[in-house]
MDAnalysis code that builds the backbone (N, CA, C; Angstrom):
import MDAnalysis as mda
import numpy as np

u = mda.Universe.empty(303, n_residues=101, atom_resindex=np.repeat(np.arange(101), 3), trajectory=True)
u.add_TopologyAttr("name", ["N", "CA", "C"] * 101)
u.add_TopologyAttr("resid", np.arange(1, 102))
u.add_TopologyAttr("resname", ["MET", "SER", "SER", "LEU", "PHE", "GLY", "SER", "SER", "SER", "SER", "GLY", "VAL", "PRO", "SER", "PRO", "PRO", "ASP", "MET", "ALA", "THR", "ARG", "LYS", "GLU", "ALA", "LEU", "MET", "ASN", "ALA", "VAL", "ARG", "SER", "GLU", "ASN", "ALA", "LEU", "ALA", "ASN", "ALA", "GLN", "GLU", "LEU", "MET", "ASN", "LYS", "THR", "ASN", "GLU", "LYS", "CYS", "TYR", "ALA", "LYS", "CYS", "VAL", "THR", "LYS", "PRO", "SER", "THR", "SER", "LEU", "SER", "GLY", "SER", "GLU", "GLU", "THR", "CYS", "LEU", "SER", "ARG", "CYS", "MET", "ASP", "ARG", "TYR", "MET", "GLU", "ALA", "PHE", "ASN", "ILE", "VAL", "SER", "ARG", "SER", "TYR", "ILE", "ALA", "ARG", "ILE", "SER", "ARG", "GLU", "ARG", "LEU", "GLU", "ARG", "PRO", "SER", "ASP"])
u.atoms.positions = np.array([
    [-26.852, -14.009, 20.752],
    [-25.980, -12.630, 20.746],
    [-25.010, -12.749, 19.468],
    [-24.497, -11.432, 19.010],
    [-23.820, -11.329, 17.976],
    [-22.770, -10.674, 18.249],
    [-21.428, -10.728, 17.264],
    [-20.253, -10.103, 17.536],
    [-19.815, -9.904, 16.426],
    [-18.499, -9.523, 16.429],
    [-17.691, -9.151, 15.395],
    [-17.506, -10.491, 14.441],
    [-17.543, -11.493, 14.926],
    [-16.995, -12.864, 14.494],
    [-18.316, -13.705, 14.174],
    [-19.521, -12.992, 14.283],
    [-20.844, -13.789, 14.161],
    [-21.128, -14.716, 15.461],
    [-22.284, -15.367, 15.402],
    [-22.537, -16.308, 16.255],
    [-23.493, -17.358, 15.661],
    [-23.565, -18.663, 16.132],
    [-24.369, -19.523, 16.042],
    [-25.564, -19.784, 16.854],
    [-26.126, -20.826, 16.969],
    [-27.407, -20.757, 17.916],
    [-26.860, -20.826, 19.379],
    [-25.473, -21.411, 19.442],
    [-25.070, -21.847, 20.903],
    [-24.485, -20.382, 21.347],
    [-24.351, -19.611, 20.592],
    [-23.551, -18.313, 20.733],
    [-21.868, -18.250, 20.405],
    [-21.654, -19.580, 19.743],
    [-20.210, -19.682, 19.373],
    [-20.091, -19.741, 18.010],
    [-19.144, -18.839, 17.257],
    [-19.260, -18.882, 15.848],
    [-18.971, -20.556, 15.352],
    [-19.347, -20.818, 14.258],
    [-19.061, -22.100, 13.689],
    [-17.601, -21.975, 13.020],
    [-16.708, -22.920, 12.957],
    [-15.471, -22.881, 12.273],
    [-15.531, -22.358, 10.923],
    [-16.475, -22.755, 9.979],
    [-16.230, -22.236, 8.520],
    [-16.747, -20.646, 8.644],
    [-17.713, -20.513, 9.579],
    [-18.146, -19.137, 9.643],
    [-16.919, -18.178, 10.383],
    [-16.326, -18.672, 11.099],
    [-15.064, -17.806, 11.829],
    [-14.096, -17.676, 10.902],
    [-13.606, -18.706, 9.989],
    [-12.520, -18.678, 8.904],
    [-13.008, -17.677, 7.762],
    [-14.607, -17.570, 7.240],
    [-14.762, -16.581, 6.433],
    [-14.656, -15.326, 7.070],
    [-15.056, -15.127, 8.243],
    [-14.835, -13.489, 8.927],
    [-13.606, -13.227, 9.074],
    [-12.545, -14.186, 9.390],
    [-11.186, -14.000, 9.838],
    [-10.657, -13.424, 8.480],
    [-10.937, -14.380, 7.276],
    [-10.352, -13.815, 5.870],
    [-10.893, -12.434, 5.464],
    [-12.065, -12.291, 5.732],
    [-12.830, -10.947, 5.242],
    [-11.977, -9.802, 6.129],
    [-12.022, -10.244, 7.259],
    [-10.982, -8.929, 8.309],
    [-9.602, -8.863, 7.681],
    [-8.931, -9.905, 7.400],
    [-7.665, -9.721, 7.050],
    [-7.459, -8.929, 5.556],
    [-8.532, -9.315, 4.600],
    [-8.564, -8.496, 3.302],
    [-8.871, -7.404, 3.678],
    [-9.757, -6.800, 4.700],
    [-10.019, -5.437, 5.114],
    [-8.577, -4.875, 5.321],
    [-8.010, -5.434, 6.258],
    [-6.744, -4.774, 7.014],
    [-5.674, -4.685, 5.581],
    [-5.650, -5.524, 4.872],
    [-4.635, -5.775, 3.558],
    [-5.061, -4.416, 2.795],
    [-6.510, -4.174, 2.331],
    [-6.625, -2.950, 1.644],
    [-6.461, -1.556, 2.241],
    [-6.502, -1.588, 3.588],
    [-6.138, -0.438, 4.555],
    [-4.659, -0.310, 4.368],
    [-3.931, -1.272, 4.452],
    [-2.622, -1.133, 4.584],
    [-2.079, -0.521, 3.237],
    [-2.721, -0.931, 2.038],
    [-2.227, -0.690, 0.622],
    [-2.618, 0.723, 0.545],
    [-3.814, 1.055, 0.988],
    [-4.501, 2.657, 0.692],
    [-3.368, 3.415, 1.384],
    [-3.013, 3.118, 2.668],
    [-2.078, 3.799, 3.408],
    [-0.799, 3.851, 2.754],
    [-0.081, 2.888, 2.358],
    [1.206, 2.841, 1.527],
    [1.019, 3.848, 0.128],
    [-0.057, 3.641, -0.603],
    [-0.388, 4.537, -1.534],
    [-0.189, 6.248, -1.108],
    [-1.111, 6.398, -0.170],
    [-1.186, 7.769, 0.295],
    [0.358, 8.354, 0.802],
    [0.967, 7.419, 1.460],
    [2.270, 7.706, 1.763],
    [3.373, 7.956, 0.531],
    [3.217, 7.100, -0.583],
    [3.825, 7.312, -1.687],
    [3.832, 8.747, -2.305],
    [2.264, 9.093, -2.325],
    [2.259, 10.325, -2.957],
    [2.598, 11.613, -2.233],
    [2.450, 11.296, -0.901],
    [2.944, 12.508, -0.021],
    [4.419, 12.757, -0.184],
    [5.080, 11.552, -0.119],
    [6.557, 11.886, -0.325],
    [6.851, 12.232, -1.606],
    [6.416, 11.621, -2.657],
    [6.474, 12.266, -4.258],
    [6.489, 13.618, -4.167],
    [5.314, 14.183, -3.714],
    [4.848, 15.439, -3.867],
    [5.816, 16.008, -3.192],
    [6.308, 15.873, -1.754],
    [7.112, 16.581, -1.042],
    [8.470, 16.778, -1.673],
    [9.201, 15.488, -2.075],
    [10.483, 15.584, -2.459],
    [10.329, 16.239, -3.661],
    [9.734, 15.994, -4.706],
    [9.682, 16.529, -6.124],
    [9.389, 18.039, -5.952],
    [8.417, 18.469, -4.977],
    [8.043, 20.027, -5.036],
    [9.388, 20.558, -4.733],
    [10.025, 19.936, -3.580],
    [11.324, 20.744, -3.225],
    [12.466, 20.721, -3.977],
    [12.714, 19.779, -4.925],
    [13.481, 19.716, -5.762],
    [13.319, 20.743, -7.111],
    [12.079, 20.679, -7.541],
    [11.597, 21.412, -8.728],
    [11.202, 22.898, -8.339],
    [10.293, 23.069, -7.369],
    [9.892, 24.565, -7.090],
    [10.732, 25.225, -6.349],
    [11.555, 25.921, -6.945],
    [12.650, 26.803, -5.980],
    [12.100, 28.119, -5.518],
    [11.417, 28.524, -6.519],
    [10.746, 29.921, -6.185],
    [8.965, 29.875, -6.327],
    [8.375, 29.429, -5.384],
    [6.875, 29.238, -5.429],
    [6.417, 30.417, -5.749],
    [5.417, 30.628, -6.768],
    [4.517, 31.659, -7.336],
    [3.169, 31.091, -7.296],
    [2.306, 32.165, -8.035],
    [0.848, 31.493, -8.332],
    [0.858, 30.329, -9.308],
    [1.753, 30.302, -10.175],
    [1.479, 29.330, -11.074],
    [2.950, 28.764, -11.547],
    [2.939, 27.346, -12.225],
    [4.157, 26.658, -12.325],
    [4.880, 27.386, -13.602],
    [6.095, 27.317, -13.750],
    [6.578, 27.515, -14.957],
    [6.897, 26.352, -15.920],
    [6.976, 26.435, -17.084],
    [7.341, 25.315, -18.004],
    [8.409, 24.378, -17.791],
    [9.440, 24.960, -17.307],
    [10.448, 23.934, -16.683],
    [10.027, 23.574, -15.298],
    [9.517, 23.846, -14.563],
    [8.818, 23.442, -13.311],
    [7.966, 22.262, -13.399],
    [7.130, 22.602, -14.267],
    [6.185, 21.175, -14.569],
    [6.921, 20.069, -15.139],
    [7.857, 20.552, -16.200],
    [8.831, 19.260, -16.615],
    [9.503, 18.781, -15.712],
    [10.212, 19.453, -14.669],
    [10.855, 18.759, -13.866],
    [9.924, 17.945, -12.736],
    [8.815, 18.461, -12.399],
    [7.972, 17.537, -11.707],
    [7.485, 16.247, -12.262],
    [7.053, 16.347, -13.562],
    [6.612, 15.253, -14.304],
    [7.737, 14.149, -14.300],
    [9.024, 14.601, -14.482],
    [10.068, 13.795, -14.858],
    [10.538, 13.034, -13.134],
    [10.398, 14.008, -12.218],
    [10.729, 13.674, -10.739],
    [9.570, 12.412, -10.552],
    [8.297, 12.939, -10.742],
    [7.305, 11.980, -10.185],
    [7.285, 10.633, -11.089],
    [7.904, 10.473, -12.188],
    [8.080, 9.300, -13.132],
    [9.053, 8.599, -12.798],
    [10.209, 9.219, -12.214],
    [11.438, 8.492, -11.768],
    [11.137, 7.901, -10.420],
    [10.523, 8.576, -9.515],
    [10.056, 8.335, -8.282],
    [9.147, 7.120, -8.239],
    [7.984, 7.121, -8.939],
    [7.061, 5.812, -9.196],
    [7.936, 4.715, -9.925],
    [8.779, 4.950, -10.883],
    [9.541, 3.602, -11.311],
    [10.621, 3.363, -10.319],
    [11.057, 3.833, -9.577],
    [12.133, 3.379, -8.356],
    [11.200, 2.627, -7.589],
    [9.933, 3.195, -7.218],
    [8.860, 2.253, -6.170],
    [8.552, 1.358, -6.808],
    [8.439, 1.004, -8.150],
    [7.679, -0.141, -8.689],
    [9.036, -1.362, -8.924],
    [10.035, -0.984, -9.070],
    [11.192, -1.772, -8.976],
    [11.493, -2.462, -7.838],
    [11.365, -1.557, -6.440],
    [11.760, -1.992, -5.482],
    [10.371, -2.825, -4.793],
    [9.452, -2.565, -5.223],
    [7.952, -3.475, -4.977],
    [8.243, -4.786, -5.549],
    [8.695, -4.902, -6.908],
    [8.768, -5.950, -7.657],
    [9.718, -6.977, -6.697],
    [10.881, -6.229, -6.534],
    [11.988, -7.044, -6.020],
    [11.423, -7.504, -4.631],
    [10.901, -6.818, -3.733],
    [10.267, -7.200, -2.485],
    [9.211, -8.529, -2.709],
    [8.527, -8.203, -3.580],
    [7.353, -9.200, -3.673],
    [8.090, -10.628, -4.132],
    [9.059, -10.589, -5.099],
    [9.944, -11.768, -5.469],
    [10.568, -12.511, -4.314],
    [11.131, -11.544, -3.526],
    [12.076, -11.891, -1.961],
    [10.884, -12.861, -1.419],
    [9.988, -12.135, -0.975],
    [8.713, -12.973, -0.243],
    [8.441, -14.091, -0.741],
    [8.191, -14.227, -1.985],
    [7.839, -15.363, -2.629],
    [8.837, -16.550, -2.464],
    [10.275, -15.941, -2.794],
    [11.281, -17.047, -2.533],
    [11.487, -17.621, -1.383],
    [11.376, -16.566, -0.483],
    [11.286, -17.108, 1.023],
    [10.147, -17.899, 1.565],
    [8.772, -17.699, 1.209],
    [7.741, -18.597, 1.453],
    [7.859, -19.868, 0.897],
    [8.602, -19.959, -0.472],
    [9.075, -21.546, -1.184],
    [10.172, -22.269, -0.409],
    [11.055, -21.275, 0.062],
    [12.329, -22.168, 0.671],
    [12.073, -22.511, 2.261],
    [10.762, -21.839, 2.893],
    [10.678, -22.194, 4.147],
    [10.391, -23.632, 4.530],
    [10.783, -24.404, 5.303],
    [10.375, -25.809, 5.372],
    [8.814, -25.573, 5.966],
    [8.141, -26.709, 5.799],
    [6.659, -26.890, 6.292],
    [6.916, -27.037, 7.939],
    [5.852, -26.522, 8.423],
    [5.682, -26.803, 9.825],
    [4.913, -28.049, 10.050],
])
């Protein structure tokens, strides 16, 4: 019998096989989470910058609207990167400071 976690001849996954499959599943979840975060970032950036820069929508963007959108998106990405680096550094510090169980 086979399942998401595989099986051995007795129908029960072996520990190394289970660990490998668990790690693969965790990596898949991490990838999906990263993709969802990237999509959310792009959606928010587009929404906020469009609202700020395009005050009179028409069939094309004016030069000033293009410049505004470009600068807005650059600042949004810059802020996101700063926050991300700070968050990762904090998580790393907390892991190092946490006593072993």
